[in-house]
C-alpha positions as CSV (number, residue, x, y, z in Angstrom):
1,M,-74.7,-21.1,196.4
2,F,-74.0,-17.7,198.0
3,D,-70.2,-17.2,198.4
4,P,-69.5,-14.4,201.0
5,P,-66.7,-12.0,200.0
6,Y,-65.0,-12.5,203.4
7,P,-63.7,-15.7,205.2
8,P,-65.1,-17.2,208.4
9,Y,-63.5,-16.2,211.7
10,D,-60.2,-18.0,212.6
11,P,-60.9,-20.3,215.6
12,T,-57.2,-20.0,216.7
13,D,-57.3,-16.2,216.9
14,T,-57.0,-15.7,220.7
15,K,-59.0,-12.4,220.5
16,C,-62.1,-14.0,219.0
17,F,-65.1,-15.6,220.5
18,S,-64.4,-18.8,218.5
19,Y,-61.2,-19.3,220.4
20,D,-63.0,-19.0,223.7
21,T,-65.5,-21.5,222.4
22,L,-62.7,-24.0,221.7
23,I,-60.8,-23.7,224.9
24,R,-63.6,-23.0,227.4
25,R,-67.3,-23.2,226.2
26,W,-67.3,-26.6,224.5
27,P,-65.3,-28.3,227.3
28,V,-67.6,-26.8,229.9
29,I,-70.7,-27.9,228.0
30,L,-69.4,-31.5,227.6
31,T,-68.4,-31.7,231.2
32,T,-71.9,-30.4,232.3
33,I,-73.5,-33.2,230.3
34,I,-71.2,-35.8,231.9
35,D,-71.9,-34.5,235.4
36,H,-75.6,-34.4,234.7
37,L,-75.7,-38.1,233.5
38,Y,-73.7,-39.1,236.6
39,R,-76.2,-37.3,238.9
40,V,-79.3,-38.7,237.2
41,G,-78.1,-42.3,236.7
42,H,-80.8,-43.6,239.0
43,E,-83.5,-41.4,237.4
44,L,-82.7,-42.9,234.0
45,A,-83.9,-46.2,235.4
46,T,-87.0,-44.9,237.1
47,E,-88.5,-42.3,234.6
48,P,-90.9,-43.2,233.2
49,N,-92.0,-45.3,236.2
50,D,-93.5,-48.1,234.1
51,L,-90.2,-49.4,232.9
52,S,-89.4,-53.1,233.1
53,P,-86.3,-54.1,235.1
54,T,-84.6,-55.0,231.8
55,V,-85.3,-51.6,230.2
56,A,-84.3,-49.8,233.4
57,E,-80.9,-51.6,233.4
58,E,-80.5,-50.8,229.7
59,R,-81.1,-47.1,230.4
60,I,-78.4,-47.1,233.1
61,E,-75.9,-48.8,230.9
62,A,-76.8,-46.5,228.0
63,G,-76.1,-43.5,230.3
64,K,-72.7,-44.9,231.1
65,A,-71.9,-45.5,227.4
66,I,-72.7,-41.9,226.6
67,I,-70.5,-40.7,229.4
68,E,-67.7,-42.7,228.0
69,K,-68.2,-41.4,224.4
70,I,-68.4,-37.7,225.6
71,S,-65.3,-38.1,227.7
72,K,-63.4,-39.4,224.7
73,L,-64.8,-36.6,222.5
74,K,-63.6,-34.0,225.0
75,Y,-60.1,-35.6,225.0
76,E,-60.0,-35.5,221.2
77,M,-61.3,-32.0,221.0
78,G,-58.6,-30.7,223.3
79,R,-55.9,-32.3,221.2
80,D,-57.2,-31.0,217.8
81,K,-58.1,-34.4,216.5
82,P,-60.1,-34.7,213.2
83,L,-63.9,-34.5,213.3
84,L,-65.2,-37.9,212.4
85,P,-68.2,-38.6,210.1
86,I,-71.5,-38.9,212.0
87,T,-73.0,-42.4,212.1
88,D,-76.3,-42.7,210.2
89,D,-78.8,-42.8,213.0
90,G,-82.0,-42.6,211.0
91,E,-82.7,-38.9,211.8
92,P,-82.3,-36.0,209.4
93,S,-79.2,-34.2,208.2
94,V,-76.5,-36.8,208.8
95,G,-75.6,-36.8,205.1
96,L,-75.5,-33.0,205.0
97,F,-73.0,-32.8,207.9
98,N,-70.8,-35.5,206.5
99,Q,-70.8,-34.0,203.0
100,E,-69.6,-30.6,204.4
101,L,-67.1,-32.5,206.6
102,A,-65.6,-34.2,203.5
103,A,-65.2,-30.9,201.8
104,L,-63.4,-29.5,204.9
105,E,-61.1,-32.5,204.9
106,V,-60.1,-31.7,201.3
107,Q,-59.2,-28.2,202.5
108,G,-57.3,-29.5,205.5
109,K,-59.8,-27.9,207.8
110,N,-61.4,-30.9,209.4
111,T,-60.0,-30.8,212.9
112,W,-61.5,-29.1,216.0
113,F,-59.0,-26.2,215.8
114,T,-59.2,-25.7,212.0
115,A,-62.8,-26.2,211.1
116,P,-65.0,-23.0,210.9
117,W,-66.3,-22.8,214.4
118,L,-70.0,-22.3,213.5
119,Y,-69.9,-25.6,211.4
120,A,-68.1,-27.3,214.3
121,E,-70.6,-26.2,216.9
122,C,-73.5,-27.3,214.7
123,Y,-71.7,-30.6,214.2
124,L,-71.1,-31.0,217.9
125,Y,-74.8,-30.9,218.8
126,R,-75.8,-33.2,215.9
127,L,-73.0,-35.6,217.0
128,L,-74.3,-35.6,220.6
129,R,-77.8,-36.2,219.4
130,G,-76.6,-39.3,217.7
131,Y,-75.1,-40.7,220.9
132,F,-78.6,-40.7,222.5
133,I,-80.4,-42.0,219.4
134,E,-78.0,-45.0,219.1
135,T,-79.0,-46.2,222.6
136,K,-82.6,-46.7,221.6
137,V,-83.7,-46.4,225.2
138,L,-82.6,-42.7,225.6
139,E,-83.5,-41.4,222.1
140,H,-86.1,-39.0,223.6
141,Y,-83.8,-37.8,226.4
142,D,-82.7,-34.1,226.3
143,P,-79.5,-33.8,228.4
144,F,-80.1,-30.0,228.7
145,A,-83.8,-30.1,229.8
146,S,-83.1,-29.9,233.5
147,Q,-80.8,-26.8,233.0
148,K,-83.5,-25.1,231.0
149,I,-86.2,-25.8,233.6
150,D,-84.0,-24.9,236.6
151,T,-83.1,-21.5,235.0
152,F,-86.7,-20.8,234.1
153,R,-87.7,-21.5,237.7
154,K,-85.4,-18.7,238.8
155,S,-87.1,-16.2,236.4
156,G,-90.1,-15.6,238.6
157,N,-89.5,-11.8,239.1
158,G,-89.4,-11.1,235.4
159,V,-92.3,-13.4,234.6
160,Y,-94.7,-11.9,237.2
161,Q,-93.8,-8.4,236.2
162,L,-94.5,-9.0,232.6
163,A,-97.7,-10.9,233.4
164,S,-99.0,-7.8,235.3
165,S,-98.0,-5.5,232.5
166,M,-99.9,-7.7,230.0
167,H,-102.9,-7.8,232.2
168,E,-103.1,-4.0,232.2
169,M,-102.8,-3.9,228.5
170,E,-105.4,-6.6,227.9
171,I,-107.9,-4.7,230.0
172,E,-107.2,-1.5,227.9
173,K,-106.9,-3.3,224.6
174,D,-109.8,-1.6,222.9
175,K,-108.5,1.8,223.7
176,I,-105.0,0.8,222.7
177,K,-106.1,-0.5,219.3
178,S,-107.7,2.8,218.5
179,D,-104.7,4.9,219.5
180,P,-101.9,4.7,216.9
181,A,-99.5,6.9,219.0
182,K,-99.9,4.6,222.1
183,L,-99.6,1.5,219.9
184,S,-96.4,2.8,218.5
185,V,-94.9,3.3,222.0
186,L,-96.1,-0.1,223.3
187,F,-94.9,-1.9,220.2
188,K,-91.4,-0.6,220.7
189,E,-91.4,-1.5,224.4
190,M,-92.6,-5.0,223.6
191,T,-90.0,-5.4,220.8
192,Q,-87.3,-4.4,223.3
193,I,-88.5,-6.9,225.9
194,C,-88.5,-9.6,223.2
195,L,-85.0,-8.5,222.2
196,W,-83.4,-8.5,225.6
197,G,-84.9,-11.9,226.4
198,N,-82.4,-13.2,224.0
199,A,-79.6,-12.5,226.5
200,T,-80.5,-15.5,228.6
201,D,-78.4,-18.1,226.7
202,L,-77.2,-21.2,228.6
203,S,-74.6,-22.1,226.1
204,L,-72.8,-18.9,227.1
205,L,-73.9,-18.3,230.6
206,T,-72.6,-21.6,232.0
207,H,-72.5,-20.5,235.7
208,M,-75.4,-18.1,236.2
209,T,-76.5,-17.0,239.7
210,L,-80.0,-15.8,240.6
211,E,-78.6,-12.2,240.7
212,D,-77.3,-12.7,237.1
213,I,-80.6,-13.9,235.9
214,N,-82.5,-11.0,237.6
215,R,-80.1,-8.5,236.0
216,L,-80.5,-10.0,232.5
217,Q,-84.3,-10.2,232.9
218,G,-85.0,-6.7,234.1
219,V,-88.1,-5.7,232.2
220,G,-89.4,-2.5,233.7
221,R,-89.5,0.8,231.8
222,E,-86.4,2.1,233.6
223,A,-84.5,-1.1,232.5
224,Q,-85.6,-0.6,228.9
225,E,-84.6,3.1,228.9
226,S,-81.1,2.3,230.3
227,R,-80.6,-0.3,227.6
228,K,-81.4,1.9,224.6
229,Q,-77.9,3.2,224.4
230,F,-76.7,-0.4,223.9
231,I,-78.9,-0.9,220.8
232,L,-76.3,-0.3,218.1
233,H,-78.6,-0.7,215.1
234,D,-82.2,0.2,215.5
235,D,-84.8,-0.4,212.8
236,Q,-87.9,-0.2,215.1
237,E,-89.4,2.7,213.2
238,A,-89.1,0.8,209.9
239,V,-90.6,-2.4,211.3
240,W,-93.4,-0.5,213.0
241,S,-94.2,1.3,209.7
242,H,-94.5,-2.2,208.1
243,V,-96.6,-3.7,210.9
244,Q,-99.2,-0.9,211.1
245,N,-100.0,-1.5,207.4
246,L,-100.9,-5.2,208.0
247,K,-104.4,-6.7,208.5
248,N,-105.3,-10.2,209.9
249,A,-101.6,-11.0,209.4
250,R,-99.6,-14.0,210.2
251,V,-96.3,-13.5,212.0
252,D,-93.6,-16.2,212.4
253,L,-91.1,-16.4,215.2
254,V,-88.0,-18.5,214.7
255,L,-87.3,-19.3,218.3
256,D,-83.9,-19.3,220.1
257,N,-83.7,-20.1,223.8
258,A,-86.2,-21.9,226.0
259,G,-87.3,-20.6,229.4
260,F,-87.5,-16.8,229.9
261,E,-86.7,-15.9,226.3
262,L,-89.5,-18.2,225.1
263,F,-91.7,-16.5,227.6
264,T,-90.8,-13.0,226.2
265,D,-91.5,-14.3,222.7
266,L,-95.0,-15.4,223.9
267,V,-95.5,-12.0,225.5
268,F,-94.6,-10.3,222.3
269,A,-96.9,-12.6,220.3
270,D,-99.7,-12.0,222.8
271,F,-99.3,-8.3,222.4
272,L,-99.5,-8.5,218.6
273,V,-102.7,-10.6,218.5
274,T,-104.4,-9.2,221.6
275,C,-103.6,-5.5,221.7
276,T,-103.1,-4.6,218.0
277,P,-105.6,-4.8,215.1
278,Y,-102.9,-6.0,212.7
279,V,-102.0,-9.6,213.6
280,S,-104.3,-12.6,214.0
281,K,-101.9,-15.5,214.0
282,V,-98.4,-16.3,215.3
283,V,-96.4,-19.4,214.2
284,F,-93.5,-20.5,216.4
285,H,-90.5,-22.4,214.8
286,P,-88.6,-24.7,217.2
287,K,-85.5,-26.8,216.8
288,L,-85.9,-30.5,216.3
289,I,-83.0,-31.6,218.5
290,P,-81.3,-30.3,221.7
291,W,-79.3,-27.4,220.1
292,F,-76.8,-24.9,221.5
293,V,-77.8,-26.1,225.0
294,S,-81.0,-24.0,225.5
295,D,-82.8,-23.7,222.2
296,V,-86.5,-24.4,222.2
297,T,-87.5,-28.0,221.1
298,P,-91.2,-29.0,220.6
299,P,-91.2,-30.6,224.1
300,D,-89.9,-27.4,225.6
301,F,-92.6,-25.4,223.9
302,S,-95.4,-27.8,225.1
303,S,-94.1,-27.9,228.6
304,A,-94.0,-24.1,229.0
305,F,-97.7,-23.8,229.4
306,P,-98.3,-26.3,232.3
307,S,-95.3,-24.7,234.0
308,L,-96.8,-21.3,233.8
309,L,-100.1,-22.6,235.1
310,D,-98.4,-24.4,238.0
311,P,-98.7,-22.0,241.0
312,S,-95.6,-23.7,242.7
313,F,-93.3,-23.6,239.6
314,F,-91.7,-20.2,240.4
315,G,-92.0,-20.5,244.2
316,S,-93.9,-17.8,246.0
317,A,-95.5,-15.0,244.0
318,P,-94.8,-11.4,244.9
319,S,-98.6,-11.0,245.5
320,E,-101.9,-12.8,245.0
321,E,-102.7,-10.3,242.3
322,A,-99.5,-11.1,240.4
323,K,-100.2,-14.8,240.7
324,E,-103.7,-14.2,239.3
325,H,-102.4,-12.1,236.4
326,L,-100.0,-14.9,235.4
327,E,-102.8,-17.5,235.5
328,I,-105.1,-15.3,233.4
329,M,-102.4,-14.7,230.8
330,A,-101.2,-18.4,230.7
331,T,-104.8,-19.5,230.3
332,R,-105.3,-17.1,227.4
333,W,-102.2,-18.5,225.7
334,S,-103.4,-22.0,226.2
335,N,-106.7,-21.0,224.6
336,Y,-104.7,-19.4,221.7
337,I,-103.0,-22.8,221.2
338,T,-106.3,-24.6,221.1
339,D,-108.0,-22.2,218.6
340,G,-104.9,-21.9,216.4
341,T,-104.0,-18.2,217.1
342,F,-100.7,-19.6,218.4
343,S,-99.3,-22.7,216.7
344,L,-96.0,-24.5,216.2
345,S,-94.6,-25.0,212.7
346,V,-94.6,-28.7,213.5
347,P,-97.3,-30.9,215.2
348,K,-97.2,-30.0,218.9
349,D,-96.5,-33.7,219.8
350,T,-93.4,-33.9,217.6
351,P,-90.8,-35.9,219.5
352,L,-87.1,-35.0,219.5
353,G,-85.7,-35.7,216.1
354,G,-89.1,-35.4,214.4
355,K,-89.5,-39.1,213.5
356,D,-92.6,-40.6,212.1
357,G,-92.9,-38.0,209.4
358,K,-93.2,-35.2,211.9
359,G,-91.1,-32.0,212.0
360,R,-90.5,-31.5,208.3
361,L,-90.7,-27.7,208.5
362,A,-88.1,-27.6,211.3
363,V,-85.4,-29.7,209.8
364,F,-83.5,-26.8,208.2
365,W,-82.9,-25.0,211.4
366,T,-80.4,-27.7,212.6
367,T,-78.5,-28.3,209.4
368,P,-74.9,-26.9,209.1
369,Y,-76.0,-24.3,206.6
370,P,-76.4,-20.5,207.0
371,Y,-79.9,-19.3,206.4
372,W,-79.0,-17.6,203.2
373,D,-79.1,-21.1,201.6
374,M,-82.8,-21.6,202.6
375,Q,-84.4,-21.3,199.2
376,E,-81.9,-23.7,197.6
377,R,-81.7,-26.2,200.6
378,D,-85.3,-26.2,201.8
379,Q,-87.7,-24.8,199.2
380,E,-90.7,-26.1,201.2
381,L,-89.8,-24.0,204.3
382,W,-88.9,-21.0,202.1
383,N,-92.3,-21.2,200.4
384,D,-94.1,-21.5,203.7
385,L,-92.4,-18.4,205.1
386,R,-93.2,-16.5,201.9
387,D,-96.8,-16.6,203.2
388,S,-95.8,-14.7,206.4
389,S,-96.3,-11.0,206.9
390,L,-93.2,-10.8,209.2
391,V,-90.6,-13.4,210.1
392,V,-88.9,-12.6,213.4
393,F,-85.5,-14.3,213.9
394,K,-84.4,-14.5,217.5
395,G,-80.7,-14.0,217.9
396,D,-79.6,-16.5,215.2
397,L,-76.1,-16.0,214.0
398,K,-76.8,-18.3,211.1
399,L,-78.6,-15.4,209.4
400,T,-75.2,-13.8,208.6
401,G,-72.9,-16.8,209.0
402,D,-69.7,-16.8,210.9
403,I,-68.1,-14.4,208.5
404,Q,-65.7,-11.6,209.0
405,W,-68.1,-8.9,207.7
406,P,-66.9,-5.4,208.4
407,A,-69.2,-4.0,211.1
408,S,-70.6,-1.4,208.7
409,T,-71.8,-4.0,206.2
410,P,-75.6,-3.5,205.7
411,F,-77.7,-6.3,207.3
412,E,-79.4,-7.0,204.0
413,K,-76.1,-7.6,202.3
414,A,-74.8,-9.9,205.1
415,I,-77.9,-12.2,204.8
416,G,-77.2,-12.7,201.1
417,P,-80.0,-14.1,198.9
418,L,-82.4,-14.4,201.8
419,A,-82.9,-10.6,201.8
420,G,-86.2,-9.8,200.2
421,S,-87.6,-13.3,200.4
422,F,-90.1,-12.2,203.1
423,P,-90.1,-9.4,205.6
424,I,-87.4,-10.2,208.1
425,L,-86.9,-8.8,211.7
426,S,-83.8,-9.9,213.5
427,L,-83.7,-9.3,217.3
428,R,-80.2,-10.2,218.4
429,T,-78.1,-9.6,221.5
430,N,-74.5,-9.8,220.4
431,K,-73.1,-13.2,221.5
432,A,-70.5,-13.9,218.8
433,D,-67.9,-11.9,216.8
434,V,-70.1,-11.2,213.9
435,V,-71.7,-7.7,213.9
436,V,-73.2,-5.9,210.9
437,G,-75.2,-2.7,210.4
438,V,-73.0,-0.7,212.9
439,D,-71.1,2.5,212.2
440,Q,-67.5,1.4,211.6
441,D,-66.1,4.2,213.8
442,I,-68.3,3.1,216.7
443,A,-67.2,-0.6,216.2
444,N,-63.6,0.4,216.1
445,K,-63.9,2.4,219.3
446,L,-65.6,-0.4,221.1
447,D,-63.0,-2.9,219.9
448,L,-60.2,-0.8,221.4
449,E,-62.1,-0.1,224.7
450,D,-62.8,-3.6,225.8
451,D,-60.7,-5.9,223.5
452,R,-63.7,-6.9,221.3
453,K,-65.7,-8.4,224.2
454,W,-68.7,-6.1,223.3
455,R,-69.2,-8.3,220.3
456,Y,-70.1,-11.4,222.3
457,D,-70.8,-10.7,226.0
458,G,-74.5,-9.9,225.4
459,R,-74.4,-6.2,226.5
460,Y,-75.1,-4.8,223.1
461,A,-77.9,-5.6,220.6
462,L,-79.1,-5.1,217.1
463,I,-82.7,-4.6,215.7
464,S,-82.5,-5.2,212.0
465,F,-85.4,-5.1,209.5
466,V,-85.5,-5.9,205.8
467,P,-88.8,-5.8,203.9
468,K,-90.0,-8.3,201.3
469,S,-89.0,-7.5,197.7
470,F,-92.0,-7.4,195.3
């Protein structure tokens, strides 16, 4: 096992993101689920509409029981009670979480204020998943689904703008493919669009207005130029040098947030397979359970395409032309799904939890382990990704762990034994204390200027690339 030379962040350090998580983020997230279940109590009994009266009543009672459990959990969290073993609910990873929890108990770090916060956050979402599984009648229910959908509905400005940009590129694709200089410029633009899509994270942005969403999702050339100064580590040249030497390549995207970020991931993938001569297939990796509020699950991925093809989903389009551009692009993506150019790492009809033998290659993403343990913990997934020409990780803190790395630590050192396993591109907006690959003087200056908030408020970003070792 890889043993980092530095400890995790202290969740009781009032200057750290982990402390804000304890006193604000988690309570807000739990309260949001409770409020949601109160509001949709009647819907639980009517959707799907073929429920028998008995099952409808069971769903209502199940919703009430979950509210009671979450209310108790919130009370215990605020009073630093011990994390309790997760009940075996028949879905993956329960034993892994409980094994790690037992080790923390031996260390005296098994309460909400003493456990490493990244473990505790992963534990929280797996615990919540168990509450829904145990009801039997709500095991396929995602308590964050409506938040994800509602936020995506408000993303029409960015969606239509990108659809029109992709339409222009698709028309000129033959010229673009034969012009290396133009390809280089466009690749970097599309990489930045994919990067900044990572800023839309519902686990952090718990009270977003339409204005906030439009600001985060500004995708024009001026928006990209203004943001360049906020990219503190930039390996775009290195990854472009890697990509332009590929042929008929497979690229893998380890997904983060649903909604607009997933849309930008699809735009990036579309550019790679449609407008470059280097990539012929993109594989998308979802999470198996509702995770960190807005992470993409298989149902989220599948529902994105009919939403994009629904002319009423985003409200009125800025023009008939923009509406047509979105329809053309979404139809192309649907065709890519059909012919295998785009695919999920799991069967597209995989339910939440991945039961019935489905979802095997997605289990690791929602375990409590940092990704540097992949080869040892999930050899099958590691071997599968070894066949990829580029694995793009979207904003996942679990690459480096919740470790107090000095900011100047090279990215390849911070990801431990995962470095060199396969070509890795990490596109991350800073949304936690951990920052690596940044000049230490710059990090120190920013720490003093805004009391460390630059590390987790999403303003700054990192583009990090490590090639495969041969």
